[in-house]
NULOVO-798412 format. One record per atom (N, C-alpha, C): residue number from 1; atom name; residue in three letters; x, y, z. Coordinates in pm, 1 decimal. Layout:
# residues N
   nr  atom  rest         x         y         z
  NUM    CA   ala         X         Y         Z
...
END
This chain:
# residues 97
   nr  atom  rest         x         y         z
    1     N   met      84.3    -119.2       0.0
    1    CA   met       0.0       0.0       0.0
    1     C   met      88.3     124.9       0.0
    2     N   arg      50.5     219.5     -78.8
    2    CA   arg     126.7     343.8     -90.1
    2     C   arg      92.1     439.9      22.4
    3     N   gly     193.3     516.7      63.3
    3    CA   gly     168.9     623.5     159.5
    3     C   gly     114.2     745.8      88.4
    4     N   val      62.9     837.4     165.8
    4    CA   val       9.8     963.0     111.2
    4     C   val      86.8    1077.5     176.3
    5     N   pro     204.2    1111.4     119.8
    5    CA   pro     284.4    1214.4     184.8
    5     C   pro     226.0    1355.0     175.4
    6     N   leu     152.5    1386.0      67.9
    6    CA   leu      96.6    1520.7      55.7
    6     C   leu     -55.2    1514.3      55.2
    7     N   gln    -114.7    1585.5     149.9
    7    CA   gln    -260.3    1594.4     159.2
    7     C   gln    -300.6    1741.0     162.3
    8     N   val    -392.4    1777.0      75.3
    8    CA   val    -450.1    1910.9      70.9
    8     C   val    -597.9    1894.1     102.9
    9     N   glu    -643.2    1958.2     210.3
    9    CA   glu    -781.3    1940.1     256.3
    9     C   glu    -854.3    2073.7     264.4
   10     N   asn    -959.1    2087.6     185.0
   10    CA   asn   -1048.6    2204.3     188.9
   10     C   asn    -973.9    2337.3     183.5
   11     N   leu    -877.5    2347.0      92.7
   11    CA   leu    -796.0    2466.8      78.9
   11     C   leu    -879.1    2581.5      21.9
   12     N   cys    -876.5    2695.3      91.0
   12    CA   cys    -945.9    2816.5      46.3
   12     C   cys    -854.7    2936.4      68.4
   13     N   ile    -855.6    3026.8     -29.7
   13    CA   ile    -785.4    3153.6     -13.6
   13     C   ile    -852.6    3257.4    -102.7
   14     N   ser    -867.0    3377.0     -47.5
   14    CA   ser    -927.0    3488.5    -120.5
   14     C   ser    -831.8    3606.2    -119.7
   15     N   phe    -842.9    3687.1    -223.2
   15    CA   phe    -768.2    3811.9    -232.4
   15     C   phe    -871.5    3921.7    -246.7
   16     N   gly    -889.8    4000.1    -140.4
   16    CA   gly    -999.8    4096.4    -140.0
   16     C   gly   -1130.0    4018.1    -145.6
   17     N   gly   -1215.5    4050.5    -239.3
   17    CA   gly   -1341.4    3977.6    -254.4
   17     C   gly   -1333.4    3863.1    -353.5
   18     N   leu   -1216.1    3839.6    -413.0
   18    CA   leu   -1200.9    3735.6    -514.4
   18     C   leu   -1157.2    3604.9    -450.5
   19     N   lys   -1239.4    3502.1    -462.9
   19    CA   lys   -1205.8    3369.8    -410.3
   19     C   lys   -1120.0    3299.3    -514.6
   20     N   ala    -990.0    3289.0    -489.2
   20    CA   ala    -896.6    3230.9    -585.1
   20     C   ala    -898.9    3078.4    -581.7
   21     N   val    -915.2    3021.2    -462.5
   21    CA   val    -920.9    2875.8    -443.7
   21     C   val   -1034.6    2849.1    -346.4
   22     N   asp   -1124.7    2759.7    -383.8
   22    CA   asp   -1246.1    2737.3    -305.5
   22     C   asp   -1265.0    2589.5    -273.7
   23     N   his   -1226.6    2548.4    -154.3
   23    CA   his   -1244.8    2411.4    -103.1
   23     C   his   -1182.3    2305.9    -193.7
   24     N   val   -1052.9    2321.4    -222.6
   24    CA   val    -979.8    2224.3    -303.8
   24     C   val    -919.7    2119.2    -211.7
   25     N   ser    -938.1    1992.3    -248.9
   25    CA   ser    -880.8    1880.7    -173.4
   25     C   ser    -821.9    1779.1    -271.0
   26     N   phe    -705.0    1726.7    -237.3
   26    CA   phe    -647.1    1615.5    -313.5
   26     C   phe    -535.6    1553.1    -231.3
   27     N   asn    -498.8    1431.8    -267.1
   27    CA   asn    -388.6    1358.8    -205.9
   27     C   asn    -290.7    1319.5    -314.9
   28     N   ile    -162.5    1322.7    -282.6
   28    CA   ile     -58.4    1274.9    -372.2
   28     C   ile       6.4    1154.6    -304.8
   29     N   glu      -5.0    1038.4    -368.8
   29    CA   glu      50.8     915.9    -312.8
   29     C   glu     197.2     899.9    -351.2
   30     N   asp     270.2     826.2    -269.5
   30    CA   asp     409.1     791.4    -300.0
   30     C   asp     418.6     727.0    -437.6
   31     N   gly     523.7     761.4    -511.1
   31    CA   gly     551.0     695.4    -638.4
   31     C   gly     460.5     735.7    -752.7
   32     N   thr     383.0     841.8    -736.7
   32    CA   thr     293.1     884.8    -843.6
   32     C   thr     334.4    1022.6    -894.3
   33     N   ile     292.8    1052.4   -1015.5
   33    CA   ile     316.9    1182.7   -1076.0
   33     C   ile     181.1    1242.4   -1108.1
   34     N   his     163.9    1369.1   -1073.5
   34    CA   his      36.9    1437.2   -1096.1
   34     C   his      60.3    1568.3   -1168.4
   35     N   gly     -42.1    1616.9   -1232.6
   35    CA   gly     -39.2    1748.2   -1294.7
   35     C   gly    -158.1    1828.5   -1246.1
   36     N   leu    -142.2    1958.0   -1246.4
   36    CA   leu    -251.1    2048.6   -1208.5
   36     C   leu    -278.0    2136.4   -1329.7
   37     N   ile    -394.0    2117.4   -1391.0
   37    CA   ile    -424.5    2189.8   -1514.3
   37     C   ile    -550.2    2273.7   -1496.6
   38     N   gly    -560.3    2375.5   -1578.0
   38    CA   gly    -677.0    2462.4   -1577.0
   38     C   gly    -646.0    2588.9   -1652.8
   39     N   pro    -748.1    2666.7   -1681.8
   39    CA   pro    -727.3    2789.8   -1757.3
   39     C   pro    -655.2    2895.8   -1673.6
   40     N   asn    -606.5    2999.4   -1741.4
   40    CA   asn    -545.6    3112.7   -1671.4
   40     C   asn    -644.9    3166.1   -1568.1
   41     N   gly    -594.5    3194.6   -1450.0
   41    CA   gly    -678.9    3249.0   -1344.2
   41     C   gly    -755.0    3145.3   -1264.5
   42     N   ala    -728.8    3016.4   -1287.9
   42    CA   ala    -802.4    2910.5   -1218.2
   42     C   ala    -753.4    2886.1   -1075.8
   43     N   gly    -634.8    2937.4   -1041.5
   43    CA   gly    -582.8    2920.0    -905.9
   43     C   gly    -469.5    2819.7    -893.4
   44     N   lys    -416.3    2772.8   -1004.7
   44    CA   lys    -309.3    2672.4   -1000.3
   44     C   lys    -186.5    2723.5    -925.6
   45     N   thr    -136.8    2838.4    -964.2
   45    CA   thr     -18.6    2894.9    -898.5
   45     C   thr     -48.0    2928.2    -753.2
   46     N   thr    -167.7    2972.6    -725.4
   46    CA   thr    -206.0    3003.5    -587.5
   46     C   thr    -199.6    2878.1    -500.8
   47     N   ile    -242.3    2763.8    -554.4
   47    CA   ile    -232.5    2637.8    -479.4
   47     C   ile     -86.6    2605.1    -450.4
   48     N   phe       0.5    2616.9    -551.7
   48    CA   phe     143.3    2591.0    -529.3
   48     C   phe     201.8    2688.4    -428.0
   49     N   asn     160.5    2814.1    -432.6
   49    CA   asn     208.9    2912.9    -335.9
   49     C   asn     162.9    2880.5    -194.7
   50     N   cys      43.8    2825.7    -179.6
   50    CA   cys      -2.7    2783.6     -46.4
   50     C   cys      77.2    2663.6       2.9
   51     N   ile      98.7    2565.3     -83.3
   51    CA   ile     173.4    2445.5     -44.1
   51     C   ile     316.0    2482.3      -2.7
   52     N   ser     378.1    2575.7     -73.4
   52    CA   ser     517.0    2611.9     -43.3
   52     C   ser     529.5    2718.2      65.3
   53     N   gly     417.0    2769.7     114.9
   53    CA   gly     419.0    2865.0     225.4
   53     C   gly     429.6    3010.3     184.2
   54     N   val     431.7    3038.3      54.1
   54    CA   val     436.2    3177.2       7.6
   54     C   val     308.0    3249.5      47.4
   55     N   tyr     193.2    3180.3      34.5
   55    CA   tyr      64.8    3233.0      80.1
   55     C   tyr      15.0    3146.6     194.4
   56     N   lys     -54.7    3208.3     288.0
   56    CA   lys    -121.2    3134.7     395.3
   56     C   lys    -269.0    3121.5     358.7
   57     N   pro    -320.5    2999.3     355.8
   57    CA   pro    -461.8    2982.3     319.9
   57     C   pro    -554.1    3041.8     425.1
   58     N   asp    -672.6    3085.6     380.7
   58    CA   asp    -775.0    3134.7     472.6
   58     C   asp    -837.7    3018.7     548.9
   59     N   gln    -837.8    2903.0     485.4
   59    CA   gln    -902.1    2785.4     543.2
   59     C   gln    -836.9    2661.9     484.3
   60     N   gly    -843.1    2551.0     555.3
   60    CA   gly    -792.1    2424.6     505.8
   60     C   gly    -666.2    2382.0     577.3
   61     N   lys    -617.3    2264.5     537.4
   61    CA   lys    -498.5    2208.1     600.8
   61     C   lys    -410.4    2145.1     493.6
   62     N   leu    -281.4    2166.2     507.1
   62    CA   leu    -180.7    2110.2     417.8
   62     C   leu     -89.3    2021.6     501.4
   63     N   thr     -75.6    1894.7     462.7
   63    CA   thr       4.6    1800.2     538.4
   63     C   thr     105.3    1734.0     446.1
   64     N   phe     231.0    1727.4     489.5
   64    CA   phe     335.5    1658.6     414.4
   64     C   phe     410.7    1567.8     510.1
   65     N   asp     413.5    1439.5     478.7
   65    CA   asp     478.2    1339.7     565.7
   65     C   asp     438.1    1358.2     711.9
   66     N   gln     310.9    1377.0     733.8
   66    CA   gln     249.0    1392.5     865.1
   66     C   gln     290.0    1520.4     937.5
   67     N   his     348.9    1615.7     867.0
   67    CA   his     378.5    1747.9     922.9
   67     C   his     272.1    1845.0     873.5
   68     N   asp     214.1    1921.0     962.9
   68    CA   asp     118.2    2024.1     924.4
   68     C   asp     196.2    2142.0     868.3
   69     N   leu     181.5    2165.9     737.0
   69    CA   leu     252.8    2275.3     671.6
   69     C   leu     186.2    2410.3     693.5
   70     N   thr      58.9    2408.4     727.6
   70    CA   thr     -21.6    2529.4     727.9
   70     C   thr      40.8    2644.4     807.8
   71     N   pro      94.7    2622.0     928.5
   71    CA   pro     150.6    2735.9    1002.4
   71     C   pro     297.3    2766.0     970.8
   72     N   leu     360.9    2682.1     888.6
   72    CA   leu     505.5    2695.0     867.8
   72     C   leu     541.3    2805.0     768.4
   73     N   leu     662.5    2857.0     782.5
   73    CA   leu     717.8    2955.8     690.2
   73     C   leu     780.8    2883.9     570.6
   74     N   pro     799.4    2954.5     459.2
   74    CA   pro     854.3    2889.2     340.1
   74     C   pro     986.4    2815.1     363.2
   75     N   his    1078.7    2872.7     440.2
   75    CA   his    1206.1    2804.9     462.3
   75     C   his    1189.9    2678.2     546.4
   76     N   gln    1091.0    2675.6     634.1
   76    CA   gln    1064.0    2555.5     713.0
   76     C   gln    1004.1    2445.8     625.4
   77     N   ile     918.3    2484.7     532.2
   77    CA   ile     858.2    2388.6     438.8
   77     C   ile     966.0    2334.0     345.8
   78     N   ala    1056.1    2420.8     298.9
   78    CA   ala    1165.8    2376.6     212.4
   78     C   ala    1255.3    2276.1     285.3
   79     N   ala    1277.3    2297.0     413.5
   79    CA   ala    1359.8    2204.4     491.8
   79     C   ala    1296.6    2065.4     500.8
   80     N   leu    1164.6    2058.2     484.3
   80    CA   leu    1095.7    1928.8     485.0
   80     C   leu    1099.6    1861.0     347.5
   81     N   gly    1143.2    1936.2     244.7
   81    CA   gly    1157.0    1876.3     112.1
   81     C   gly    1062.4    1929.2       6.1
   82     N   ile     989.1    2036.3      34.5
   82    CA   ile     898.7    2095.0     -64.3
   82     C   ile     953.2    2230.8    -106.1
   83     N   ala     967.3    2248.3    -235.8
   83    CA   ala    1011.4    2376.6    -290.0
   83     C   ala     942.5    2397.5    -423.7
   84     N   arg     941.4    2519.4    -470.2
   84    CA   arg     882.3    2546.2    -601.0
   84     C   arg     979.6    2625.7    -685.5
   85     N   thr     958.2    2620.3    -815.4
   85    CA   thr    1038.1    2698.9    -907.9
   85     C   thr     946.1    2802.0    -971.3
   86     N   phe    1007.0    2896.6   -1039.5
   86    CA   phe     929.6    3004.0   -1099.4
   86     C   phe     946.7    3002.2   -1250.4
   87     N   gln     851.5    3059.3   -1320.1
   87    CA   gln     848.9    3060.9   -1464.5
   87     C   gln     921.3    3181.5   -1523.5
   88     N   asn     968.7    3270.0   -1440.3
   88    CA   asn    1029.0    3393.9   -1487.5
   88     C   asn    1149.8    3363.7   -1574.7
   89     N   ile    1150.0    3413.8   -1697.3
   89    CA   ile    1260.5    3385.4   -1788.7
   89     C   ile    1372.2    3488.3   -1779.5
   90     N   glu    1355.1    3593.0   -1700.6
   90    CA   glu    1457.7    3694.8   -1685.0
   90     C   glu    1501.9    3706.4   -1539.6
   91     N   leu    1550.9    3597.2   -1484.7
   91    CA   leu    1593.0    3598.1   -1345.0
   91     C   leu    1722.9    3674.8   -1324.2
   92     N   phe    1813.1    3670.5   -1423.8
   92    CA   phe    1943.8    3732.9   -1411.3
   92     C   phe    1962.1    3830.8   -1527.5
   93     N   his    1942.1    3957.5   -1501.3
   93    CA   his    1945.5    4057.7   -1607.2
   93     C   his    2083.3    4080.0   -1667.0
   94     N   asn    2188.5    4057.1   -1591.4
   94    CA   asn    2323.7    4088.5   -1638.1
   94     C   asn    2401.9    3966.0   -1684.0
   95     N   met    2336.2    3850.9   -1697.5
   95    CA   met    2407.9    3729.6   -1738.0
   95     C   met    2368.1    3691.5   -1879.9
   96     N   thr    2466.0    3636.9   -1953.3
   96    CA   thr    2438.1    3586.1   -2086.5
   96     C   thr    2428.0    3433.6   -2080.0
   97     N   ile    2383.2    3376.4   -2187.0
   97    CA   ile    2373.6    3231.0   -2194.3
   97     C   ile    2513.2    3174.5   -2202.3
END
């Protein structure tokens, strides 16, 4: 039987009056690969930002290897093994290829 290291339960976050993520729940089992798809503005990046601690959810719980991520800071979450990358193609303005 596979373990479930990442659990997202009833994740909600709003920005002003805009509900960006509304009661999202899913589990990621050991040894599996998942994708998160949806149109622009669907909340995909917001979910990743909540998991990595960049944003704090208004509601819900995030668990990784039985650690509650919800109150942790990004560097504490990274120390547990979760990190994210960014899509920005101009990270270093003064460097050439």
